[in-house]
N, C-alpha and C positions, 0 to 999 in steps of 0.2 A: 504493500500500500504506500509506504513512504517512498519507495523507488519510483512508483508511477506518478506520485505527486511531484517529485523532483523533475521527472520528464515533462510533466505538465507546465512547470515553471519555465523550463528551457524553451518549450514550444511557444508559450505565450510571449516570452521575452523576444525571441527572434521574429515572430510574426508581428509583434508591435514595432520592432525596429524597422521591419519591412514597410509597415504602414507609414511610419514617420519619414521614410526616405522617398515616398511617392509624391509626385507632383499634385496628385488629386487631393492629398491631405492639406497641402498648403493652399491649393486653390479653394477648397472648402473653407479654410480658415479666413482667407481674404474676403470671400463672398459673405461670410458671416459678419465680419467686422463692418464691411460696406453696408450690408443690409441693416445692421443696428444703427449706424450713423444716419442712414437715409430715413429710417423710421422716426428717429428722434427729430431730425430736421423737418420732416413732413408734419409731425404732430405739433411742434412748436411754431414752425413757420406759417402753417395754414390755420393755426389756432382751432384745431378740430373740435374741442368741446363747445366753443362758441358756434361753430358751423352746425353742430348737432343740437344746439339749444340745451345743453346740460352743463352743470358745474364742473370745473376742472378739479380732478382729484388725483392724488398719487396712484391710487388703485387703477384708475382708468388709463393713466399714462403707462403703468406697468403692464396692463393687458395688451396694449398696442405694441410694446417693444420687447416683451418677454414671451409672447406667444410664438415660440420658435419651432412649432411642430413640423413645418415644412422642411426646415433645415435638418431637423432630427431624421426625418424620412430620407431626404436626399443623401445625407452623410452616411446613414446606415446602409442604404442600398449600394452606393458606390464603393464602400469599404468591404461589404460582404458578398457582393454579387459574384465575384470570382474566387471566393475563399476555397470552395471545394471543386467547382467545375474546372478551374484552371489546372488542377493536378491531373485531371483526365484529358483536358483539351491539349495541353502542352506535353503530355506523357511524363511529367515529372513524378507522377505517382509510382512509376516503375522503380525509381530510386528511393522515394520517400516511404512507400508502404512496406518495403522489405526490411526496413530498420526495425529493431526490437521496441517499437512504440505502438501501442494499441491505436486503432483508428479513432476510437472514442476520445482518446487523449489528444490526438491531432485536431479533431473537430472542436472539442472544448477549448483547447488552446487558441485556435483561430478565432473562435467566438469571443473569448476574453479580450484578445488583441483588438478586434473590430469594435467591441463595446468601449474599450478605453479610448480609442481614437475618436469615436463619436462623442463620448462624454467630455473629452477635452474641449471640443468645439462648442458643445452646449454650455458647459460651465463658463467658458470664456464669454459667450453671449450674455449669460445672466450676470456675470461680473460687470460687464459694460453697462447693462441695465441698472444694476445696483448703484454704480458710480453716478449715472445720470440722475437717478432718483434722489440721491443725496445732494447733487448739485442744484437741482431745481426745487426740491420740496423739503430738503433737510430731514428726510425720513425714508425708510424702506418698508413697505407693507410686509407683514408677516407671511402673507400668502405666497410670497415669491419662492419660499422653500418648497411648499407643496407643489407649486407650478413646475419647479425644476424636477421634483421627484416624478411627476407624471410624464414630463418630457423625456426623462431618462428611461422610464418604463415603456413609453411609446417607441423609443429607439430600440429597446430590447425586442419588442413585438415585431418591428419591421426587420430587424436583424434575423430573427428566427424565421420569418417568412422568406427572406433572401437566402438563408441557408437551405431551406427546403428546396427552392428552385435550383440552387447551386448544386445540391446533391442529386437532383433529378435530371437536369438538362445537360447536354453535352458541352455547350459553350458558355463562357462567362457573360458575353453580351446578351445572350438569350435569357439567362437567369436575371440579369439586371433589368432588362426591359419587361420581363414577365412580372417581376416584383412591383415595378412602377405602375404597370397597367392594372395589376390586381388592387393595389392600395389606392391609387389615384383615379381610377376609372370604374372598375367593376364594383368595388365595395361602395363608393359614393352613389352609384346608380341604384344598388339594392337599398341603401340607406334612404335615398330620396323617395323610393317607392314606398317604403314602410312609413315614412313621415307623412306622405300625401294620403296614405290609407288611415292615418290617425294613430299609428303605433309609435311609441318612443323607442328608437333603435339603440337602447342602452347597451345591448350585447354586441354591437358592431365596433370594431377597433378604431375606425376613423372618428366616430361619434365620441367614443371614450377619450380619444386624443384631444378633443376639443376642451376637455376639462382643464387643460393648461391655463385656460383663461377664466375658469370658474372658482379658483381658489382664493380670489381677492374679495369675495363678498359682494360683487356686482354681477347682476344677471346679464346674459348676452343681449337681452332686449334693451336693457339700460345702456349697454355699451354701444350697440350698433343700430338700435331701433330708429334713431333719428338721422342716420347717415344718408338714407336714400329718399328722404322726404315722405310724401303721402301716396306715392304711386305703388304699383304692384311690388316692386323691390322693397319698399319701405314696409308694406304689410307683411311680406315674407320675413323680413328681418325681425319685426316685432313678434312674430309667431315662433321664433327660435326658442328652443328649450335649453336650459342650462344643465349640462351633465353633472351628476353628483361626483365630486372628486374621489371619495373613498371607493365607491362602486366602480368608477372608471379605472382606478388604479388596479383593483382586483381583476377586472375584465382583461385589461392589458397584460397583467401578470399571467393569467390563465392562457391567453393566446401565446405569449412568449414561451412558457414552459412546454405546452403541448406541441407547438410547431418545432421547437428546438429538439424535443425528444424524437419527433418524426424525422427530422433531418439527420439525427444520429443513426436511427434505424436504417434509413435509406443509404447513408454513406457507408455503413458497415457491410451492406449487402451488394453494393455496386461493384461490378467487375471492370478491370481495365480491358479496353478493346483495342 
């Protein structure tokens, strides 16, 4: 057991070093910083609370600049899409899989490395948000920690989904595209259908991910209801439900664990061709 744990630490270390050497990591880092600065500039430059007709609060500001679900998704997908598939696509598995390291150790080590790389970007985004909150409002809402926790669990959920496709498909590009299509197209379509039918899609991962904005004590109706005026978009925004943070965290945890277990099962049974 101790020997396998030592192997896990070695795999995680070298996979993490590989992630930090990649241009995509630094690209995601730059995009994150730029997105944060842009959101702050838009919020303050356009005076969005006044545009929406609501009082300016640090919680509202935090919702706009710490709702980094999209970056969590993109970072997780691009870090994990080729984690398993590349070993089969580039035939490096012939060298890697013959070593005295269990496949489960390799998969877990790769997952840990991808999660740390994604977490570094997310935590940096929230640190920028915290500094901005201190600069403008002299306070940091307590909900920011809960928002970060949900964002990290959302990243785990998407990582697990990416690992499933990476263990199933032959190419890393196919795994990346399949994950993006599933999370950003197929799931939202199903979720929209449930919402229009009058059901709260609390069990859908994208809906649960929206809870990154509901830990601050302001409902989504209050935050976005006045943004689109009185037209159809405004009515739709005011009908938005606020996901429960605790339930959403548990839902995302369930998806992350089940999908990751599935990816391990598939990776252990996949053969080199």
